[in-house]
C-alpha positions in Angstrom: 87.9 78.8 77.3 91.3 77.4 78.3 93.0 80.4 80.1 96.6 80.6 81.0 96.9 82.9 84.1 100.4 84.5 84.4 101.1 86.6 87.5 104.1 87.5 89.5 101.8 87.8 92.5 99.5 85.0 93.8 98.7 84.0 97.4 100.6 81.0 98.7 101.5 79.2 101.9 104.3 81.6 102.7 102.5 84.7 101.5 98.7 84.3 101.9 98.2 88.1 101.4 100.1 88.2 98.1 98.0 89.0 95.0 94.7 88.1 96.5 93.0 90.4 93.9 94.4 88.1 91.2 93.1 84.9 92.9 89.5 86.3 93.5 89.0 87.1 89.8 90.4 83.7 88.8 88.0 81.9 91.1 85.0 83.7 89.6 86.2 82.8 86.1 86.5 79.2 87.2 82.9 79.2 88.5 81.8 80.1 84.9 83.3 76.8 83.7 86.6 78.0 82.2 89.7 75.8 82.5 92.5 77.8 84.1 96.1 76.9 84.2 98.4 78.9 86.4 102.0 80.1 85.8 102.4 82.2 88.9 104.7 83.1 91.8 103.2 82.6 95.2 106.1 83.8 97.4 108.1 87.0 97.9 111.3 85.1 98.2 113.8 84.5 95.4 114.7 88.0 94.2 114.6 88.8 90.5 115.8 85.3 89.6 112.3 84.1 90.5 111.1 85.6 87.2 113.1 83.0 85.4 110.9 80.4 87.3 107.8 82.3 86.2 109.0 82.2 82.5 109.7 78.5 82.7 106.2 77.8 84.1 104.6 79.9 81.4 106.5 78.1 78.6 105.7 74.7 80.1 101.9 75.4 80.2 99.6 73.7 77.7 98.5 75.8 74.8 95.6 77.9 75.9 92.9 79.8 74.0 94.0 83.1 75.7 96.6 84.3 78.1 95.6 86.5 80.9 98.6 88.3 82.6 98.7 90.6 85.6 101.2 93.4 85.5 102.7 94.8 82.3 106.2 93.9 83.3 107.5 91.3 84.0 104.5 89.0 83.8 103.0 90.6 80.7 106.5 90.6 79.1 107.0 87.0 79.8 103.5 86.2 78.4 104.2 88.4 75.3 107.6 86.8 74.5 106.2 83.3 75.0 103.7 84.1 72.3 101.5 81.1 72.9 98.0 82.7 72.4 96.2 86.0 72.3 97.2 88.1 75.2 95.1 90.2 77.6 97.1 92.0 80.4 96.0 94.0 83.5 98.0 97.0 84.6 97.8 97.6 88.4 99.9 100.7 89.1 103.5 100.1 89.9 104.1 98.6 86.4 102.9 101.9 84.9 104.9 104.1 87.3 108.0 102.2 86.4 107.8 103.4 82.8 110.5 106.0 82.4 111.7 105.5 86.0 113.6 102.2 85.4 115.9 101.8 82.4 114.4 99.4 79.8 110.9 99.2 81.2 109.4 101.6 78.6 110.8 99.4 75.8 109.5 96.2 77.4 106.1 97.7 78.1 105.8 99.0 74.6 106.4 95.4 73.4 103.7 94.1 75.7 101.1 96.8 74.6 101.8 96.0 70.9 101.4 92.3 71.5 98.2 92.5 73.7 94.7 92.4 72.3 93.5 94.4 75.3 95.2 96.2 78.2 93.0 96.4 81.3 93.6 99.3 83.7 92.1 99.1 87.2 91.1 102.8 87.2 90.5 105.7 84.9 93.4 107.4 86.6 95.8 104.6 85.7 94.5 104.6 82.1 95.3 108.3 81.7 98.8 107.7 83.1 99.5 104.8 80.8 98.2 106.7 77.7 100.4 109.7 78.6 103.5 107.6 78.9 102.7 105.3 76.0 100.3 107.0 73.5 100.3 103.8 71.4 98.2 102.2 74.2 95.2 104.4 73.2 92.4 102.4 71.7 93.5 99.2 73.5 92.6 100.0 77.1 89.5 99.1 79.0 89.0 100.1 82.7 87.9 97.3 85.0 88.7 97.4 88.7 89.9 94.3 90.6 86.5 94.1 92.2 85.5 93.3 95.8 83.6 90.2 97.1 80.6 91.9 98.7 79.4 88.6 100.2 82.7 88.0 102.0 83.1 91.7 102.9 79.7 92.1 104.4 78.2 94.8 106.6 78.7 94.4 110.3 77.8 96.5 113.4 80.8 98.5 114.8 82.2 97.8 118.3 81.2 100.2 121.1 83.6 102.7 122.4 86.1 105.2 121.0 86.8 105.0 117.2 89.1 102.3 115.8 91.1 103.2 112.7 92.6 100.5 110.5 95.3 100.8 107.8 95.9 97.8 105.5 99.1 97.9 103.3 102.8 98.0 103.2 104.6 100.1 105.8 106.4 102.2 103.3 106.7 105.7 102.0 104.1 105.5 99.3 101.4 104.3 101.8 102.2 107.4 103.9 102.0 105.5 107.2 104.1 107.9 109.3 102.0 111.0 108.4 98.9 108.9 109.2 100.3 108.0 112.7 101.2 111.6 113.3 97.7 112.7 112.3 96.2 110.1 114.6 98.3 111.4 117.5 96.5 114.7 117.2 93.1 113.1 117.9 93.8 112.1 121.4 91.5 109.1 121.4 90.8 105.8 119.7 93.2 103.2 118.3 95.1 102.9 115.0 95.9 99.4 113.8 98.4 98.7 111.0 98.1 95.5 109.0 101.2 94.9 106.9 105.0 95.2 107.2 107.8 97.3 105.6 110.8 99.5 106.2 108.9 102.2 108.1 107.8 99.8 110.9 110.5 101.2 113.4 109.0 104.7 113.0 105.6 103.4 114.1 106.6 101.3 117.1 106.0 102.4 120.6 103.4 105.0 119.8 100.4 105.4 122.1 97.2 103.8 120.7 99.0 102.2 117.7 99.1 98.5 117.1 101.3 96.8 114.5 99.9 93.4 113.5 102.4 92.7 110.6 101.2 90.7 107.6 98.0 88.7 108.1 96.1 86.3 105.8 93.6 88.1 103.6 90.9 85.9 105.2 91.4 87.8 108.5 90.8 91.3 107.0 86.9 91.1 107.2 87.2 90.5 111.0 89.6 93.3 111.4 87.3 95.7 109.5 84.4 94.5 111.7 86.5 95.6 114.8 87.1 99.0 113.3 85.1 102.1 112.4 87.2 103.7 109.7 89.7 102.4 107.1 92.5 105.0 106.5 94.6 104.7 103.3 96.1 108.2 102.7 98.7 107.0 100.1 100.8 109.5 98.3 99.3 108.0 95.1 96.9 105.1 94.9 96.1 103.6 91.4 92.9 102.0 92.8 92.7 101.2 96.5 91.7 97.6 97.0 91.5 97.9 100.8 89.2 100.9 100.4 86.7 98.9 98.4 86.8 96.1 100.9 86.2 98.4 103.8 83.4 100.3 102.1 81.7 96.9 101.2 81.7 96.3 105.0 79.9 99.5 105.5 83.0 101.3 106.8 83.8 105.0 106.1 87.2 105.6 104.6 89.9 108.2 104.5 91.6 108.2 101.2 94.0 110.2 99.1 92.8 112.6 96.4 95.6 111.4 94.1 94.8 108.4 92.0 91.8 106.2 91.7 89.9 106.8 95.0 88.0 109.9 93.8 86.4 107.7 91.2 84.5 105.6 93.8 84.6 107.3 97.2 81.5 109.5 97.5 81.3 112.4 100.1 78.8 110.4 102.2 81.1 107.3 102.1 84.4 108.8 103.2 86.8 111.7 103.1 89.4 112.6 100.5 92.5 114.3 101.8 95.8 115.9 100.8 98.2 113.1 101.7 101.1 115.6 102.4 99.1 117.7 104.9 99.0 116.1 108.4 96.5 118.6 109.6 94.1 117.8 106.7 94.6 114.1 107.4 93.8 114.5 111.1 90.6 116.4 110.1 89.8 113.6 107.7 90.1 111.0 110.4 87.7 113.0 112.6 85.2 113.6 109.9 85.2 109.9 108.8 84.7 108.8 112.4 81.7 111.1 112.6 80.0 109.5 109.6 77.4 106.7 110.2 78.7 103.2 111.0 77.6 101.0 109.3 77.8 103.5 106.4 75.2 102.5 103.7 76.5 105.1 101.2 79.9 103.5 101.4 78.4 100.0 100.9 76.3 101.1 97.9 79.2 102.8 96.2 80.9 99.3 95.8 78.0 97.7 93.9 79.5 98.5 90.5 82.8 97.0 91.7 81.3 93.7 92.8 83.9 91.0 91.8 81.2 88.9 90.0 80.3 91.9 87.8 84.0 92.7 87.1 84.7 89.0 86.3 81.9 89.0 83.8 83.5 92.1 82.1 86.9 90.4 82.1 85.4 87.2 80.7 83.9 89.1 77.8 87.3 90.7 77.1 89.0 87.3 77.2 86.3 85.8 74.9 86.8 88.5 72.3 90.6 88.0 72.4 90.2 84.3 72.0 87.7 84.4 69.1 89.0 83.3 65.7 88.0 86.7 64.1 90.4 88.5 66.6 93.2 86.2 65.6 92.6 86.5 61.9 
C-alpha cells in the first residue's frame, strides 16, 4: 500500500523524544513492504501556526491508497479535510480529553469520526471515553495499543544497592510528579530519577535523592531502565502508559495509576496500581514494587500481546481494509 502518515508528533533532530510511538509503528509497516510518505511535525517549536505547515505537507503529498493519522485533532482533521484517500486515525488521549473542554473541538472531532473508516483507540479506557463523548463513534472503533519493541526493551539484571526509581514523562500536573517526589521522600532510601521536562521542574529541584535529567533521546531510555529497579508513572489519568509497557518489557516492576489504561495490562505480579491523589498509597506502592522480583518475569510476559510487531500487523489489516475497493464503493 501507499500510506500517507499524518502526525503532529514525530521524532526529529530538535526533539528526538517526540512521538516515538508513531515512528516505531511506521518502521514496522515499512518492513512489510509498504510505501510510506510522511506529513509530520518533528519539533515542538512554532506554536499553533505549525499546523498550517502540517496541512501544506499533507496537501502536497502524492495520492496514497490510505491516510493514517495520529491524533483526532488537529492531524486527523487536516487529513479529513484534505480528503485524499480513505482515512484511519488513532486517538491517543489528549485529543479525546479536549472534546468538550476546548471550544470547537467536539465539532471538529465529529467531522473526523464521520470521515474515518476506522478510529483506533490505544486502550479500552480511551474507547469508552470517546464513545461517551461522541456516541456516533460506536461501531467504528478498534483498540490497538501503540505497542512496545520487546527486542529493544529487553530484560537486564538490576544494579546492586538500594532501589532506583525512574519516572519518564513531562514534569506537569497530569503526570503527578510532585506527589511522586513527596511519596519517595517518605521511603528514606534509594534514588528517584525524572526523565523529562516541564513547568513543575522547580518544585522537584534540590530534593534529596532526586535527579532531574531533562529530556533525553528515546534511545537512552533502555539504559536508564537497566539502571533502575522500578518505573513509577502515577499519572492523574493515563490513557495507555507507553513508558510502563517499555519498563515491563525490560522486566521492571511498575507503579501505575488506577485511572485509565494501566489496569488493562499491569498484573498484580507485575506492578502496583495506586490512587494517584493519595501520597501515602503512592509511597506504599513504591515499597511494594521495589520488593517484587527484579527482573520481573510476570511484567515482561504481560507485554507479549503488546509487542509492536503484533500491533503493527493489526494496524496493517485495518489500513488494508480501508484501502480496499469494496470499502470505497
